N, C-alpha and C positions, 0 to 999 in steps of 0.2 A: 257657541266655538265646539268646533268639530274633535269626533272623541279619537283620543290617541289612536284606539288598538283599532277602531273601527276606518280609520280613514284609509280610500283607496289612490287616493295620489300620491303616497311615498311607504315606504319601508321604513319601522322605527326598529334602527336597529339600538335601543335602550332597551327593551322589554328583557328579562324582568325587571331595570333597576325602577322603575315607576310602581315601584310592589316591592321595595324593598320594607321591611318591619321597621318597625317604630327605632329613633337613636335614641341612648347611644348605642353606635355599633360599634363591635370589636375586630380590628382588619387583619389580615393578615401580614407577616412581617413582609411578605414580597413588595404587596403593594403600598406600606409606606416607603420603601426603600426606594421602590419607583416609581412614585409621584417627587420624592425630594433628590434624587441624583439620575432620574430616568428621563428628565421630561427633554424638550427641542432644546432651549435654552442651556440645560445642566450635559447637555449631551456635545453640543458644542462647546461650551465652555471646558469641558473633560478634554475633548480635543484640544484644543490651546495650552491649556495647564499641560498634559502632555508633550507637544509638543515645543513647549517652552521648557521643562522640566528636561528633557533631551539635549534641545540645544542650551541648557544652561552648566549641567554637567562637561560638556565639551568643551566651554567657554572658560571654567571656573579654571584649571591647567594651565590657561595658557594666556592669565588676565593676571596685569603687574596690580597688586593689591599693597606694594612698597609703597608707590608715591605720592601718596598723603604724610605717609611717615618721615620721607628728604623733603617735602616741601613746610613741612608744618612742626620737625624734630630735630635737634642738634647736632647737626654733622661736621664732619672733618675731612680735609683732601692732602688725596698723596697722589705723586705721578705713576702712572702704571705703563705697561709696553701691551699692544696689540701681538699675539701668535698663534694665534686662527681665527679663519672666519668660514662660516657654513651656512648655506641657505637654510633655513627649515620648512620651506613648501608650505608658508602661509603668507595670503598675503592684506594688508591693513590698507584701506585708502586706495588702493589700487598699485601701491608698492610693495615690492619684494621684500619679506624680515628678513634678513642672518642674523644670525650669532657670533657675537663677538665674542673671545676668550682673551681675557688678558690678565697681566698680574703684576702686583703692587705691594709696596711693603705693608704692613699694618702697622697699628700702634708699640705694638713689643715689638720691633724692628726685623718680622719674620717675613718670607716669602707668602703672600698667599693667592690665591685664584679666585676670580670672578665669571660672571657671563653676562652680556649686557643684550639689549634686543634695539637694530636699526635698521630704519630703510640699506638696502643695497649700494654698495658703491662710495658711502660715505666715508670710510674708514679704509687704510692699507693696512697689509700683516706688518709688523715691528717698528709700527706708529706706537710715537709719545703721549700718551694721553692723559685728561684729567680723571680722576677718580675721586667719590665722594663714597664715603662709608657713616657707618651711623654712631653716635661715639656711645651713647648706649648697647649697640651690637656692632662691634666692628664689621663679624661677619657677612652684615648685610650690604650690601657696595654695589655700584651701576659707573659705569663711563656717563661722566655728567651732559647732562643733557638727552639722553636714551631713559629705555625703560631695561627695568630685572627678568620681565618676560615679553612677550610680542604683540600682546595686546594692553592696550591701555584701561585704568577700571572704566574708563565709558564707554569701551564696547561693548558693557552690559548693558546699556540703554538701547543699545538700536536694535537687537533684535529676541533676546531670554526677557528682560524684564516688562515690554510690555506685553509681551503672548502672556505670560504669567499674568499681569494685570487684566489682562483683558478678561482673560482665562475665568478669573478670578472673580471680578463682576458678572460674568455670563452665569459661572454656579453658583452664586449666590442669588442672582434676579430667578433662576431656576429655582434653587432649596425654595426662597421665601416664596414660589408660587407653589410651591407642592406640600407646602407644610399648611395654607392656605387648604388648599383641595383635600389634605388630610381631612383638615376640620371638619370638610363640608359632608364629606365621605360618613364623617364619625357620627354629626349630630345635624345634619342637616336634612329638610325634608322638600318633597317634590306638589311643585304647583304646576297646571298642564299650561303650555304655552304657544304663542303662534310666532313663526319665525315672520320679522318686522323687515327685513334687508338682510342681504348678502355684497361681503366686498372682497375681490380676488387679491390675493396676495400677491406681491409687488414681484416678487423674486421665482413665484410659481413657473415652472413650463406649460409650455401645451399640451406635453403627453399627458400631465399628471398637476392639471389647474386646481389652487388650492384656494378656500376661500375663510374667511370668519363672517360668522353670522350673528344677528343679536336678536332676542326674541322678548315679546312683550307679554307680559302675566300677572295675573293679579292676587295678591293676599286675599286672607277668608275674612279680613277686613273692606275690600274688594280696592283698596288701593293700587294702583297700578305699578309695574318695577319693571327695569329692564336687565336683561342677563345674555352675558356675550359666550359667544363659544371658543374653542381653540381651534385651532386649521382644520378645514373638511374639505372632502374630498368632494367636487361639484356633484355627486350623484348620490348625496347622503340627502341633505336639505336643499329648498328653497321658498319661498318667499311664500307665506298662507299657510306650509305644514306647521300641523300641530308637531309640536316635542315635548317631552318633560323637561322642566326645570329644577335643578337643587338650587334650597338658599337657606341660607341659617338663617332661625326663623327671630334671630335675636340680635341679627343685625341685615337685616333683610337685602340692602345694599352690595352683601357681601353673595349674587348668585350666580351661576353658570351652567351652559348648556354642557349636560357631561359627555361631551366628546371623549375627554381625556380618560372617560373611565373605560370605551370599549376597545377590545386586544391585551388590558393592563390586568387586569382581573378579573376572574368570571363568577357569577351569578346563578347559582341553582334554582331554580323555579321557584322550590318555597324561600329563596331569600337570601340564602343563610352561603356565604364565600368561601370559595376554594384559594387553593395559590396557583397563580400561573408562575412555570421555573423561569419564562424567558424574561422576568423579573430580575434575579439574579447574573443574567448577562451583563444586562443594565446596570445593577450593580457593582456587580466587579469591573466592570470598565469606566464607571465614575470614579469607585477606588484604585486604580493604576495607577495615575498619577502622584497621587497622594503618597502611595506606597515606594514609589520612584524619590520621589522627594524625600521621604522618610531613609529609604536607605542611604542615599546620598548622603542626609547631615549624620548619619552613620558611620559614615566613612569617614567624612571630614575630624568630626570626633576621632573617632580611632588613629586616625595619621596625622592627630595635630595641627590641625588647621588650625592655623592664626588669620585674626580679625586685623583687616589695614591699621592698626593704631596701636597694637601689640607693642610691647618694650620701647614705648615713647618717655621721656621722662620731663 
């Protein structure tokens, strides 16, 4: 098997990774956070989470959370009169939504006002309509068969929740991968491997072709194992090239060609770690959507936000 340091058919981008001190090794905080929250899956998931959080923040104020209370709660009916209609500038399922303001008599006999939302041209000014209100909370009312906000609760299922769900799935996958890589960094040992094959990544461009590589290596007892890489650029490795492999001595099936180490944390020639500040950028990017979601939750609590079934009896 060719020697990693003397092979002439490739540049070894991993030195001095194959000369690390024996485990256990103490990792810098930036490396830990970068692997947990800054990997490819994590970054993609964080972008989806950020888009989902921003979309959710714009949808919540116009989402009708009272519909379950009307459909499952105890309601009363009254007659009302429409006195004002105004377009909201919001479209739902291709229809322009307008705000319809009305007056009606509450259970105490007092004149009360309300606003409902419905597609344009359904109602006319001064039209008599059926109004329904919650028996447990008469201040919550709507014109029958309309909404108390422009968009129904099911509208959250169209964009915000799918984005948040996909983002959470990708982020969780990246987090688990990063945790495994941190474990490899802390307690893994190196073996010399040889690239067995490479496979082009389906979505890579011609300008920057990306490949996944697998390498075979042997344990001290001469057992042969296989390690895989994260995505590589084509100039780095090709079949037959020697490459270091990092594996867990307690579970040799957990092995990887340590491409994920390059440019993510620095290793001095003596094998000690130094911090790479770019890791903090990725960590901050990962924290941004969670910070937005926490800020939104704090705002809802401060504003007295009620869940859809609040006030039901």
